C-alpha positions in Angstrom: 0.0 0.0 0.0 1.4 3.4 -1.0 0.8 6.4 1.3 1.1 10.1 0.7 1.3 12.9 3.4 0.4 16.4 2.3 1.7 18.9 4.8 2.0 22.6 4.3 0.1 25.9 4.3 -1.6 28.5 2.2 0.4 31.6 3.0 -1.6 34.3 1.3 -2.4 36.2 -1.9 -1.5 39.5 -3.5 -2.1 41.4 -6.7 -5.9 41.7 -6.4 -7.7 45.0 -6.9 -9.9 44.4 -3.9 -9.0 43.7 -0.3 -10.9 41.4 2.3 -9.8 38.2 0.6 -10.2 34.5 1.6 -9.3 31.3 -0.1 -11.4 28.1 -0.6 -9.3 25.1 -1.2 -9.7 21.4 -2.0 -7.7 18.3 -2.8 -9.4 16.1 -5.4 -8.1 12.6 -5.9 -8.8 9.6 -8.0 -11.1 6.9 -6.7 -8.2 4.7 -5.8 -7.1 7.1 -3.0 -8.5 6.8 0.5 -8.3 9.7 3.0 -6.9 8.4 6.3 -6.8 11.7 8.2 -7.4 15.4 7.6 -10.1 17.1 5.5 -10.3 17.3 1.7 -11.4 20.9 1.5 -11.7 24.0 3.6 -11.7 27.8 3.7 -9.3 30.3 5.3 -10.3 33.3 7.3 -10.8 36.7 5.7 -7.8 39.1 5.8 -8.1 42.8 5.0 -4.6 44.2 4.7 -4.0 47.5 6.4 -0.6 48.0 4.7 0.2 46.8 1.2 -1.9 44.4 -0.8 -0.8 41.1 0.6 -3.6 39.1 2.4 -2.0 36.7 4.9 -3.8 33.5 5.9 -1.1 31.0 7.0 -3.7 28.3 6.8 -2.4 24.8 7.6 -3.0 21.8 5.5 -2.3 18.3 6.8 -3.6 15.2 5.0 -2.8 11.5 4.8 -3.8 9.4 1.9 -3.3 5.7 1.0 -3.8 3.7 -2.2 -3.5 0.0 -3.1 -2.2 0.8 -6.6 -0.7 3.8 -8.4 -2.4 3.2 -11.7 -5.1 5.9 -12.4 -4.4 7.4 -9.0 -4.0 11.0 -10.1 -5.3 14.1 -8.3 -5.5 17.9 -8.3 -5.3 20.8 -6.0 -8.0 23.4 -6.4 -7.6 27.0 -5.0 -10.3 29.7 -5.3 -9.7 33.2 -4.1 -12.9 34.9 -2.8 -13.8 38.5 -1.9 -15.9 39.5 1.1 -18.3 42.1 -0.3 -20.1 43.1 2.9 -18.8 43.9 6.4 -20.4 42.3 9.4 -19.7 43.2 13.0 -18.8 40.5 15.6 -22.4 39.5 16.1 -23.2 38.9 12.4 -25.2 42.2 12.0 -24.5 43.8 8.7 -22.8 47.2 9.0 
């Protein structure tokens, strides 16, 4: 049985015309892969840079996969940058 550990982080993003950015991410594998630990997809917090245009998330990723064979065992990493269009206070009331 082959195993793969995916350990790292999504540091951030820059170069967007808007601020208040977040990232939705996902790891999509072939049917031969079984997720042993971790989560396949998630979302970072929103960051609104006060200085510069770099949004920092430092979002950890820690996954453990296993497969019985490496034939047709491909996969992809999907990252989607989103923009928060409305501001909410800490109680969820729109400002």
